[in-house]
C-alpha positions in Angstrom: 151.9 -95.9 -98.8 155.2 -95.0 -97.1 155.5 -91.6 -98.8 151.8 -90.6 -98.8 152.0 -88.0 -96.1 154.5 -85.2 -96.6 154.5 -82.0 -94.7 154.4 -79.3 -97.5 157.8 -77.8 -97.9 156.4 -74.6 -99.3 154.3 -74.1 -96.2 157.4 -74.7 -94.0 159.4 -72.2 -96.0 156.7 -69.6 -96.0 156.5 -69.6 -92.2 160.3 -69.7 -91.9 160.6 -66.6 -94.1 158.6 -64.7 -91.5 161.6 -64.8 -89.1 163.8 -62.9 -91.6 167.0 -63.6 -89.6 169.8 -61.2 -90.3 172.7 -62.8 -92.2 175.7 -61.7 -90.1 177.9 -64.8 -89.4 181.1 -65.2 -91.3 183.5 -68.1 -91.7 185.4 -67.4 -88.5 182.3 -67.0 -86.4 180.9 -70.3 -87.7 184.1 -72.1 -87.1 184.2 -70.9 -83.5 180.5 -71.8 -83.1 181.3 -75.3 -84.2 184.3 -75.7 -81.9 182.3 -74.6 -79.0 179.5 -76.9 -79.8 181.6 -80.0 -80.4 184.4 -79.9 -77.8 183.1 -81.3 -74.6 181.8 -84.5 -73.1 183.1 -87.2 -75.3 186.8 -86.5 -75.0 186.5 -86.3 -71.2 184.4 -89.5 -70.6 185.1 -91.9 -73.5 188.9 -91.8 -73.8 189.3 -94.9 -71.6 186.6 -96.9 -73.4 188.2 -96.0 -76.8 191.6 -97.0 -75.5 190.3 -100.4 -74.4 188.8 -101.0 -77.8 191.7 -99.8 -79.9 194.7 -99.2 -77.7 197.0 -96.4 -79.1 195.1 -96.7 -82.4 192.3 -94.7 -80.8 194.1 -91.6 -82.1 193.0 -92.7 -85.6 189.5 -93.4 -84.4 189.1 -89.7 -83.8 190.1 -89.0 -87.4 187.7 -91.6 -88.8 184.8 -90.3 -86.8 185.6 -86.7 -87.7 185.6 -87.6 -91.4 182.2 -89.2 -91.2 180.9 -86.2 -89.3 182.3 -83.9 -92.0 180.6 -85.5 -94.9 177.4 -86.0 -93.0 177.5 -82.3 -92.0 177.8 -81.1 -95.6 174.5 -83.0 -96.4 172.9 -81.7 -93.2 173.8 -78.2 -94.2 171.9 -78.3 -97.4 168.7 -79.3 -95.8 169.2 -77.0 -92.8 169.6 -74.0 -95.2 166.6 -75.0 -97.2 164.4 -75.8 -94.2 165.6 -73.5 -91.4 163.1 -74.7 -88.8 162.9 -76.6 -85.6 162.8 -80.3 -85.4 166.2 -81.1 -86.9 166.4 -84.2 -89.1 162.8 -85.1 -88.1 161.4 -82.0 -89.9 163.7 -82.4 -92.9 162.5 -86.0 -93.3 158.9 -85.0 -93.0 159.3 -82.5 -95.8 161.1 -84.9 -98.1 160.3 -88.6 -97.4 157.0 -88.4 -95.6 155.5 -89.0 -92.2 156.4 -92.6 -91.5 160.1 -92.2 -92.1 159.9 -88.8 -90.2 158.4 -90.6 -87.3 161.2 -93.2 -87.3 163.8 -90.5 -87.4 162.1 -88.5 -84.6 161.8 -91.7 -82.6 165.5 -92.4 -83.1 166.4 -88.8 -82.0 164.4 -89.3 -78.8 166.6 -92.3 -78.1 169.7 -90.4 -79.0 169.1 -87.4 -76.8 167.9 -89.3 -73.8 170.6 -91.9 -73.8 173.3 -89.3 -74.5 172.2 -87.4 -71.5 172.5 -90.6 -69.4 176.0 -91.1 -70.7 177.1 -87.6 -69.7 175.5 -88.2 -66.2 177.7 -91.3 -65.8 180.7 -89.4 -67.0 180.0 -86.6 -64.6 179.7 -89.1 -61.8 183.2 -90.5 -62.5 184.9 -87.1 -62.5 183.1 -85.8 -59.4 183.8 -88.9 -57.3 187.4 -89.0 -58.5 187.8 -85.3 -57.5 186.1 -85.8 -54.1 188.3 -88.8 -53.4 191.5 -87.0 -54.2 190.6 -83.9 -52.2 189.0 -85.4 -49.2 189.8 -89.2 -49.3 186.0 -89.9 -49.2 184.8 -92.7 -51.5 181.3 -94.0 -52.0 180.8 -97.7 -51.6 181.2 -99.5 -55.0 177.5 -100.5 -54.8 176.5 -96.9 -55.0 179.1 -95.3 -57.2 178.6 -97.4 -60.4 176.0 -99.5 -62.1 176.3 -103.2 -62.7 178.4 -104.8 -65.5 176.4 -106.1 -68.4 177.3 -109.1 -70.6 175.8 -110.8 -73.6 176.9 -114.3 -74.2 175.2 -117.0 -76.3 172.3 -114.6 -77.0 171.5 -114.3 -73.3 172.0 -111.1 -71.4 173.7 -111.3 -68.0 174.2 -108.8 -65.1 177.0 -108.8 -62.6 176.3 -106.8 -59.4 179.6 -107.7 -57.7 181.3 -104.4 -58.6 178.4 -102.0 -58.6 174.6 -101.8 -58.2 173.4 -98.3 -58.8 175.2 -95.0 -59.8 173.8 -92.7 -57.2 175.7 -89.5 -58.2 174.4 -89.9 -61.8 170.9 -90.1 -60.5 171.4 -87.0 -58.5 172.7 -84.9 -61.3 169.9 -86.1 -63.7 167.3 -85.1 -61.0 168.9 -81.7 -60.4 169.1 -80.8 -64.1 165.5 -82.0 -64.7 164.3 -79.8 -61.8 166.1 -76.8 -63.3 164.4 -77.4 -66.7 161.0 -77.7 -65.0 161.3 -74.4 -63.2 162.5 -72.8 -66.4 166.3 -72.4 -66.0 168.3 -72.4 -69.2 171.8 -71.4 -70.3 172.6 -68.0 -71.6 175.0 -67.5 -74.4 177.5 -65.8 -72.0 177.4 -68.8 -69.6 177.8 -71.2 -72.4 180.9 -69.3 -73.7 182.5 -69.4 -70.2 181.9 -73.2 -70.0 183.4 -73.7 -73.5 186.4 -71.7 -72.5 186.8 -73.9 -69.3 186.7 -77.1 -71.4 189.1 -75.8 -74.0 191.5 -74.5 -71.4 191.5 -77.8 -69.6 192.3 -79.8 -72.7 195.0 -77.3 -73.7 196.6 -77.6 -70.3 196.5 -81.4 -70.7 198.3 -81.3 -74.1 200.9 -78.8 -72.9 201.8 -80.8 -69.8 201.8 -84.3 -71.4 203.6 -83.8 -74.7 207.1 -83.0 -73.3 207.2 -86.4 -71.6 205.8 -88.7 -74.3 207.5 -92.1 -74.6 207.7 -93.7 -78.0 207.5 -97.2 -76.6 204.0 -96.5 -75.3 202.7 -96.4 -78.9 203.6 -100.0 -79.7 201.8 -102.1 -80.6 199.9 -99.3 -82.4 196.7 -101.3 -83.2 196.6 -104.2 -80.8 193.0 -105.0 -81.7 193.4 -104.4 -85.5 191.5 -102.0 -87.7 188.3 -104.0 -87.8 187.8 -106.0 -84.6 184.8 -107.9 -83.4 181.8 -106.8 -81.3 182.9 -103.2 -81.3 186.6 -103.7 -80.8 189.3 -102.4 -83.2 190.0 -98.9 -84.5 186.8 -98.5 -86.4 184.8 -99.9 -83.5 186.4 -97.3 -81.3 185.5 -94.7 -83.9 181.9 -95.8 -83.7 182.0 -95.0 -79.9 184.1 -91.8 -80.4 181.4 -90.5 -82.8 179.7 -89.4 -79.6 182.5 -86.8 -79.1 181.5 -84.9 -82.2 177.8 -84.6 -81.5 176.9 -81.0 -81.7 178.5 -80.2 -85.0 175.0 -79.7 -86.5 175.0 -76.3 -84.7 177.0 -74.9 -87.7 174.5 -76.5 -90.2 171.5 -75.0 -88.4 173.1 -71.5 -88.4 173.3 -71.5 -92.2 170.2 -69.2 -92.4 172.2 -66.5 -90.5 175.3 -66.9 -92.5 176.8 -64.4 -95.0 177.5 -66.2 -98.3 176.6 -69.6 -97.0 177.9 -71.5 -100.0 181.4 -70.4 -99.1 181.2 -69.9 -95.3 179.2 -73.0 -94.2 181.8 -75.5 -95.6 184.6 -73.4 -94.1 182.8 -73.3 -90.7 181.9 -77.0 -90.7 185.2 -78.4 -92.0 187.3 -75.9 -90.1 185.6 -76.6 -86.7 185.7 -80.3 -87.3 189.4 -80.1 -88.3 190.3 -78.1 -85.2 188.4 -80.5 -82.9 189.9 -83.6 -84.6 193.4 -82.2 -84.1 192.5 -81.4 -80.4 191.2 -84.8 -79.9 194.1 -86.5 -81.6 196.6 -84.6 -79.5 194.8 -85.4 -76.2 194.6 -89.1 -77.2 198.4 -89.0 -78.0 199.0 -87.4 -74.7 197.3 -90.2 -72.8 199.0 -92.9 -74.9 202.4 -91.4 -74.8 202.6 -90.7 -71.1 200.9 -93.6 -69.3 200.2 -96.1 -72.1 196.8 -97.2 -73.3 197.1 -100.9 -74.1 193.8 -102.8 -73.6 193.2 -105.1 -70.6 193.1 -108.8 -71.5 191.7 -111.9 -69.9 193.8 -114.9 -68.8 193.8 -116.3 -72.3 195.1 -113.0 -73.8 191.9 -111.9 -75.4 190.9 -108.2 -75.2 187.9 -107.7 -73.0 185.0 -105.5 -74.1 185.1 -102.3 -72.0 181.6 -102.6 -70.6 181.5 -106.3 -69.7 181.6 -108.1 -66.4 185.0 -109.6 -67.3 186.5 -106.2 -67.8 185.1 -104.9 -64.5 186.5 -107.9 -62.7 189.9 -107.7 -64.3 190.2 -103.9 -63.5 189.2 -104.6 -59.9 192.0 -107.2 -59.7 194.6 -104.8 -61.1 193.4 -102.0 -58.8 193.8 -104.3 -55.8 197.4 -104.8 -56.9 197.9 -101.0 -57.5 198.4 -101.7 -61.2 195.1 -100.4 -62.7 195.8 -99.0 -66.2 194.3 -95.9 -67.6 191.7 -97.9 -69.6 190.1 -98.8 -66.3 189.7 -95.1 -65.2 186.4 -93.3 -65.0 188.3 -90.0 -65.3 191.0 -90.7 -67.7 192.4 -87.2 -68.4 192.5 -86.1 -64.7 194.0 -89.5 -63.7 196.7 -89.3 -66.4 197.8 -85.9 -65.0 197.9 -87.2 -61.5 200.0 -90.2 -62.6 202.6 -88.0 -64.4 203.1 -85.7 -61.5 200.6 -83.0 -61.9 197.9 -83.8 -59.2 196.8 -80.3 -58.7 196.2 -79.7 -62.5 194.6 -83.1 -62.6 192.1 -82.1 -60.0 191.5 -78.8 -61.8 190.7 -80.8 -65.0 188.3 -82.9 -62.9 186.8 -79.7 -61.6 186.4 -78.3 -65.1 184.6 -81.4 -66.2 182.4 -81.4 -63.1 181.4 -77.8 -63.8 180.9 -78.0 -67.6 179.2 -81.4 -68.0 175.9 -80.6 -66.3 175.3 -77.9 -68.9 175.6 -80.6 -71.6 173.1 -82.8 -69.7 170.7 -79.8 -69.6 171.0 -79.1 -73.3 170.5 -82.8 -74.2 167.4 -83.2 -72.1 166.1 -80.0 -73.5 166.8 -81.2 -77.0 164.9 -84.4 -76.4 161.9 -82.5 -75.0 162.1 -80.2 -78.0 161.8 -83.2 -80.4 158.9 -84.6 -78.2 157.3 -81.2 -78.4 157.4 -80.9 -82.2 156.1 -84.4 -82.6 153.3 -83.8 -80.2 152.4 -80.6 -82.0 152.1 -82.7 -85.2 149.7 -85.1 -83.4 152.1 -88.0 -83.5 152.5 -88.1 -79.7 149.8 -87.3 -77.1 149.3 -83.6 -77.2 148.8 -83.6 -73.4 152.5 -84.3 -73.1 153.1 -80.7 -74.4 151.0 -79.2 -71.5 152.7 -76.2 -70.0 153.1 -75.7 -66.3 150.7 -72.9 -65.1 153.4 -71.4 -62.9 156.8 -72.2 -64.6 155.5 -72.0 -68.2 157.6 -75.1 -69.2 156.5 -78.4 -70.7 156.8 -80.1 -67.3 155.2 -83.5 -68.1 157.6 -84.4 -70.9 160.6 -82.9 -69.0 159.9 -85.0 -65.9 159.3 -88.1 -68.0 162.5 -87.6 -69.8 164.4 -86.9 -66.6 163.2 -90.2 -65.1 164.2 -92.2 -68.1 167.7 -90.5 -68.1 168.2 -91.2 -64.4 167.2 -94.9 -64.7 169.6 -95.5 -67.7 172.4 -93.6 -65.9 171.9 -95.5 -62.8 172.3 -99.0 -64.3 174.4 -98.8 -67.4 178.1 -97.9 -68.1 179.1 -94.8 -70.0 180.5 -96.6 -73.1 177.4 -98.7 -73.6 175.2 -95.7 -73.3 177.3 -93.7 -75.8 177.1 -96.6 -78.3 173.3 -96.8 -78.0 173.0 -93.1 -78.4 175.3 -93.2 -81.4 173.0 -95.8 -83.1 170.2 -93.3 -83.1 172.4 -90.5 -84.2 173.9 -92.5 -87.1 170.4 -93.5 -88.3 169.3 -89.9 -88.3 172.3 -88.7 -90.3 172.0 -91.6 -92.7 168.4 -90.5 -93.4 169.5 -86.9 -93.9 172.1 -88.1 -96.6 169.3 -90.1 -98.4 167.0 -87.1 -98.1 169.5 -84.8 -99.8 169.8 -87.1 -102.8 166.0 -87.7 -103.0 165.3 -84.0 -103.0 167.9 -83.3 -105.7 165.9 -85.7 -107.9 162.3 -84.8 -106.9 162.8 -81.0 -106.6 166.0 -80.0 -108.4 165.0 -76.4 -109.1 164.2 -75.5 -105.5 166.4 -72.6 -104.2 169.2 -73.9 -102.0 171.1 -71.2 -100.0 173.8 -73.9 -99.5 174.4 -76.8 -101.9 176.3 -79.8 -100.9 179.4 -79.9 -103.1 179.8 -83.0 -105.2 176.6 -84.3 -103.8 176.5 -87.6 -105.7 179.9 -88.3 -104.1 179.6 -86.7 -100.7 176.1 -88.0 -99.8 176.7 -91.7 -100.6 180.0 -91.5 -98.7 178.1 -90.0 -95.7 175.4 -92.7 -95.9 177.9 -95.5 -96.2 180.1 -93.9 -93.4 177.2 -93.8 -91.0 176.2 -97.4 -91.9 179.8 -98.6 -91.5 180.1 -97.1 -88.1 176.8 -98.5 -87.1 177.8 -102.0 -88.1 181.0 -101.6 -86.0 179.0 -100.8 -82.8 178.8 -103.7 -80.3 176.0 -106.2 -81.0 173.8 -105.0 -78.2 174.0 -101.4 -79.3 173.1 -102.5 -82.9 170.1 -104.4 -81.7 168.7 -101.6 -79.5 167.9 -99.4 -82.6 165.7 -102.0 -84.4 164.0 -103.0 -81.2 163.4 -99.4 -80.3 162.3 -98.8 -83.9 159.8 -101.7 -83.8 158.3 -100.3 -80.6 158.0 -96.9 -82.4 156.4 -98.5 -85.4 153.7 -100.2 -83.3 153.0 -96.8 -81.6 152.8 -95.1 -85.0 150.5 -97.8 -86.6 148.1 -98.1 -83.6 148.1 -94.5 -82.3 150.0 -91.8 -84.2 148.8 -92.4 -87.8 145.1 -91.9 -87.0 145.8 -88.7 -85.0 148.3 -87.1 -87.3 147.5 -83.5 -88.1 148.8 -83.9 -91.7 146.7 -87.1 -92.1 143.6 -85.2 -90.9 144.3 -82.5 -93.5 145.5 -79.9 -90.9 148.5 -78.2 -92.5 150.0 -76.7 -89.4 153.7 -76.0 -89.6 154.1 -74.1 -86.3 157.5 -72.7 -87.2 156.9 -69.0 -86.3 158.3 -69.8 -82.9 160.9 -72.3 -84.0 163.7 -70.4 -82.2 161.6 -70.1 -79.0 161.7 -72.6 -76.2 158.5 -74.6 -76.0 157.2 -72.4 -73.2 155.3 -70.3 -75.7 152.7 -73.0 -76.3 149.5 -72.5 -74.4 148.0 -75.4 -72.4 146.0 -77.8 -74.6 
């Protein structure tokens, strides 16, 4: 039976109530929390990839992705307020739809966090090397500054090492962040606030400097690849990639337990923060398009090239040799735009801001992945030895090092856009399951107390589910296929290992949520 093992919701809620968090957050605080959590990596590292997929139409891609996030967040908030515990969508699914689907969601979240961390490592590499080159003139050989170009033609994958072999800076930042997590370093709220301020200031400066010199002709044609392209191209295809720029909005949902009047303030915080971020992103995209243009690169036959393929890398190299490389070829689109329009110092400062802020995002993503690992291991679904705590540093060092190695390998050999697409496939699946769970729970347990109720749930939840599915189907074929392949591997692990060792299956009702807000250093060695 698929639904035969459900973690008792009453037990989860009973332990969650012991925390008794004070309800102190209002609508403004929630909105600012959401803005801080969302604005960050995606806009810095994916602007060029989005422009190659949609041209100037990428401005609307941000709007589409923001809308899907908004309806998904409203569903997420209902479960987050009902089940205010660790484990995110994994725990929600366990309490509503059972162990097998919870395992699949947790397995998808592992993919999401690890691959997202790899994408940020590659983005950091581009900004740091661009900054170093502009300040000192030093450049790494191409073989060490980027990974190879990947293709997929006729059902056969291909790799082109002519323009890159391994992304050494990405490996270095992944290793340093992993080491920091192993020895127990984490961000404080004040440090995070400073980093958010740096990112917002950099984006604001970009908008202020670029808008006075916008050129109308740069916006035509507006949608050179159409609304619905093929293999990830088009405005909706770019939206599927841009979805990465909104990851983090669930911070508002998970704060529902600490919110005054959540039924009023959670929607304000969610929709307000997403609206602010969408406007920010739209203006930044307009600044890039209007100043330097953002028409996609085409091959000799006039066809638009996928941004992560070997053909695209080769064409960009040709244009760079002629001194005509467009912004869609840049690894640091925002900083490069400012340099082109006559603000090289500000461009370097934007590059510096990204270089300073992005490692903290990598840290939180690797930490988030280890947290999902930790919760699943505590439930018996993964080897419990993975949750061993280092005797000196008191951190879950085994899973942290394993995660760091996987992140470094992916960052070394894959381009940022491809990594973001793969990460999005896991994220979209998790949010799709959350939308389904909200509707199921409304049917199976309609009288349960809900501090926040999704408004118009029978409209919002189906739109959220269909929105997530629609974006997934507009990802490139390779990114679409990674999720079912990854899921099949996870299913085999569940059938042959996890099911027989599951604590719920063994009759052990262990919720372990007394420490759900505490890092996994609190767990004693097993």
